[in-house]
C-alpha positions as CSV (number, residue, x, y, z in Angstrom):
1,M,-20.4,69.8,-24.5
2,F,-19.9,73.1,-23.1
3,R,-19.4,75.6,-26.3
4,L,-18.6,79.2,-26.5
5,N,-20.4,79.8,-30.0
6,S,-23.6,78.2,-29.0
7,P,-26.0,78.8,-25.6
8,C,-26.4,75.7,-23.4
9,I,-28.7,73.4,-24.4
10,S,-32.0,73.0,-22.5
11,E,-34.2,70.7,-24.8
12,I,-33.7,67.1,-26.1
13,E,-35.3,64.7,-28.5
14,Y,-36.8,61.7,-27.5
15,E,-38.8,59.0,-29.2
16,G,-40.0,61.5,-32.0
17,F,-40.8,64.2,-29.5
18,T,-38.7,67.2,-28.5
19,F,-38.8,68.3,-24.9
20,K,-37.5,71.8,-23.0
21,I,-36.3,71.0,-20.0
22,D,-35.7,73.2,-17.1
23,M,-31.8,73.1,-16.7
24,A,-31.3,75.6,-13.7
25,F,-28.5,74.7,-12.0
26,D,-31.0,74.7,-8.5
27,N,-33.7,72.5,-10.3
28,I,-30.7,70.0,-11.5
29,L,-29.9,70.0,-7.8
30,D,-33.3,69.3,-6.5
31,V,-33.2,66.3,-9.2
32,V,-30.4,65.2,-7.7
33,D,-31.9,65.3,-4.2
34,V,-35.0,63.2,-5.5
35,I,-32.9,60.2,-7.5
36,N,-30.8,59.9,-4.5
37,A,-33.5,59.7,-2.1
38,T,-32.8,56.4,-0.7
39,E,-36.8,55.6,0.7
40,T,-38.7,56.7,-2.0
41,P,-39.6,53.8,-4.9
42,E,-37.8,53.9,-8.1
43,Q,-40.9,54.8,-10.4
44,V,-41.9,57.8,-8.0
45,K,-38.6,58.9,-8.2
46,V,-39.0,59.1,-11.8
47,Y,-42.2,60.9,-12.1
48,E,-41.1,63.2,-9.3
49,S,-37.8,64.1,-11.5
50,L,-39.9,64.4,-15.0
51,T,-42.1,66.8,-12.9
52,Y,-39.1,68.9,-11.9
53,L,-37.4,68.8,-15.6
54,L,-40.2,68.9,-17.9
55,D,-41.0,72.3,-18.8
56,G,-44.6,73.6,-18.4
57,A,-47.4,71.9,-20.2
58,Y,-44.6,69.1,-21.1
59,A,-45.3,67.6,-17.8
60,R,-48.5,66.6,-18.8
61,I,-47.1,63.6,-20.6
62,I,-46.4,62.1,-16.9
63,D,-50.3,61.3,-17.0
64,Y,-50.3,59.8,-20.6
65,Y,-47.4,57.8,-21.3
66,D,-46.5,54.5,-19.8
67,D,-43.2,53.7,-17.6
68,D,-41.1,52.4,-20.5
69,F,-41.2,55.7,-21.9
70,L,-40.9,58.0,-18.7
71,N,-38.1,55.7,-17.6
72,G,-36.4,55.8,-21.3
73,L,-37.3,59.8,-21.2
74,L,-35.4,60.4,-17.7
75,K,-32.5,58.3,-18.5
76,A,-31.9,60.4,-21.8
77,I,-31.8,63.5,-20.2
78,R,-29.5,62.1,-17.3
79,D,-27.3,60.9,-20.0
80,E,-27.4,63.6,-22.6
81,L,-27.8,67.0,-20.6
82,I,-27.2,66.0,-17.2
83,E,-24.0,63.6,-16.7
84,V,-22.8,65.1,-20.1
85,E,-20.4,68.0,-18.5
86,N,-19.3,65.6,-15.6
87,E,-17.3,62.9,-18.2
88,A,-15.2,61.7,-14.7
89,E,-17.7,60.5,-12.9
90,P,-21.4,60.6,-12.9
91,V,-23.1,63.0,-11.0
92,I,-26.0,61.3,-9.3
93,T,-23.9,59.1,-7.4
94,V,-24.5,59.2,-3.5
95,D,-22.2,58.2,-0.4
96,R,-22.9,56.5,3.0
97,Q,-24.9,59.3,4.1
98,G,-26.8,59.6,0.4
99,N,-25.0,63.0,-0.3
100,P,-24.5,63.3,-4.1
101,L,-20.7,62.7,-4.9
102,P,-20.6,64.3,-8.4
103,V,-17.0,64.6,-10.0
104,A,-13.7,63.3,-9.5
105,K,-11.3,66.2,-9.6
106,V,-7.8,65.6,-10.9
107,T,-5.2,67.8,-8.9
108,G,-1.9,68.3,-9.8
109,G,-1.7,68.5,-13.1
110,S,-1.3,65.1,-13.9
111,E,-3.8,62.7,-15.6
112,D,-2.6,59.8,-13.5
113,G,-2.9,61.4,-10.4
114,P,-4.9,61.7,-6.9
115,S,-8.4,62.5,-7.4
116,A,-10.6,64.2,-5.2
117,E,-14.2,63.8,-4.7
118,Y,-16.3,66.0,-3.4
119,S,-20.3,66.6,-2.4
120,L,-22.6,69.1,-3.6
121,T,-24.3,68.5,-0.1
122,H,-21.2,68.0,2.5
123,D,-19.5,70.8,0.8
124,A,-22.4,73.4,0.2
125,T,-21.2,76.1,2.3
126,H,-17.3,76.2,1.1
127,I,-18.8,76.2,-2.9
128,Y,-21.2,79.0,-2.1
129,T,-18.7,81.6,-0.7
130,S,-16.4,80.3,-3.0
131,F,-18.5,81.2,-5.9
132,I,-18.6,84.6,-4.4
133,Q,-14.9,84.9,-3.7
134,A,-14.3,83.8,-7.2
135,Y,-16.7,85.1,-9.5
136,N,-19.0,87.7,-7.7
137,I,-22.0,84.7,-8.0
138,D,-24.4,84.5,-5.2
139,L,-25.6,81.2,-5.9
140,H,-28.9,81.5,-3.9
141,R,-29.6,85.0,-6.0
142,S,-28.9,82.5,-9.4
143,F,-31.7,80.3,-8.7
144,G,-33.6,79.6,-12.4
145,R,-30.6,81.9,-14.5
146,L,-27.5,79.6,-13.9
147,H,-27.5,76.9,-16.4
148,W,-26.4,73.6,-15.0
149,H,-23.6,73.3,-17.6
150,E,-22.5,77.0,-16.7
151,F,-22.4,76.3,-13.2
152,N,-20.4,72.8,-13.7
153,A,-17.8,75.1,-15.9
154,L,-17.6,77.4,-12.7
155,L,-17.3,74.8,-9.9
156,R,-14.7,72.7,-11.5
157,D,-12.2,75.6,-12.3
158,L,-12.7,77.2,-9.2
159,P,-8.9,78.1,-8.2
160,N,-7.3,77.0,-4.9
161,T,-7.1,80.3,-3.7
162,T,-10.7,79.8,-3.0
163,T,-12.0,78.0,0.0
164,F,-13.5,74.9,-1.7
165,G,-10.9,74.9,-4.4
166,H,-8.3,75.0,-1.3
167,I,-10.1,71.7,0.3
168,V,-10.5,70.0,-3.2
169,E,-6.5,70.5,-3.5
170,I,-6.1,69.5,0.2
171,R,-8.3,66.1,-0.5
172,G,-6.5,65.3,-3.7
173,T,-2.8,65.7,-2.4
174,D,-0.9,62.7,-2.8
175,T,1.0,62.5,0.7
176,S,3.3,59.9,-0.4
177,K,5.1,62.3,-2.8
178,I,5.6,64.5,0.5
179,K,9.3,64.2,1.7
180,D,9.4,66.7,4.2
181,K,8.0,64.8,7.2
182,N,6.3,68.1,9.1
183,E,4.5,68.8,5.9
184,K,3.6,65.3,5.4
185,E,1.9,64.9,8.8
186,R,0.2,69.0,8.5
187,I,-1.4,67.6,5.0
188,K,-3.0,64.4,6.4
189,K,-4.3,66.4,9.7
190,L,-6.0,68.5,7.0
191,Q,-7.2,65.8,5.0
192,K,-8.7,64.0,8.2
193,Q,-10.3,67.6,8.8
194,Y,-12.0,67.7,5.9
195,R,-12.6,64.4,4.8
196,L,-16.1,63.8,3.3
197,P,-18.5,61.1,5.4
198,G,-17.5,58.2,4.6
199,Q,-14.7,58.4,2.9
200,K,-11.5,56.5,4.3
201,P,-8.5,58.4,5.7
202,E,-5.1,57.7,3.9
203,A,-2.9,55.5,5.7
């Protein structure tokens, strides 16, 4: 959980050991790419992911521990550090093109309202420019510095005045509640324009 009175967590306890984890947002996105690689054997994904995640000398454990230990460690890292900021939907899931679809974002101010998915891969350009628009943060110049939890908090709250926020709002609009026919058709056209790969168009 993101807290104002404590730093973002970058370590985990597992099986009696404390491991320091590289939680920079760009590093976590590299791990997401590894885990979502469709043709890579599962155990290779585990080794490669832990190589990214484990800080410095900790990465050497890959050579000394069995697969069950390593699998459990990666799962613990995902459950406790990576997925924890995305309670609506896990970050490590893929669309039909293998792109991660991390968070279901609810728009319209209603808990049971329409949800709009976004892809960190497909929407990368819009996310990049929107961070500059909203926060004056250049993500490419923040490699190794911006924590994954900080990145998620900022991403989740990008306003609809940014390009990305506007697109997410368009995707999440329930056109069945729009009474004006012309406005409904306009939104449907925009939803088609901004539809994610593999996402079914609204009827």
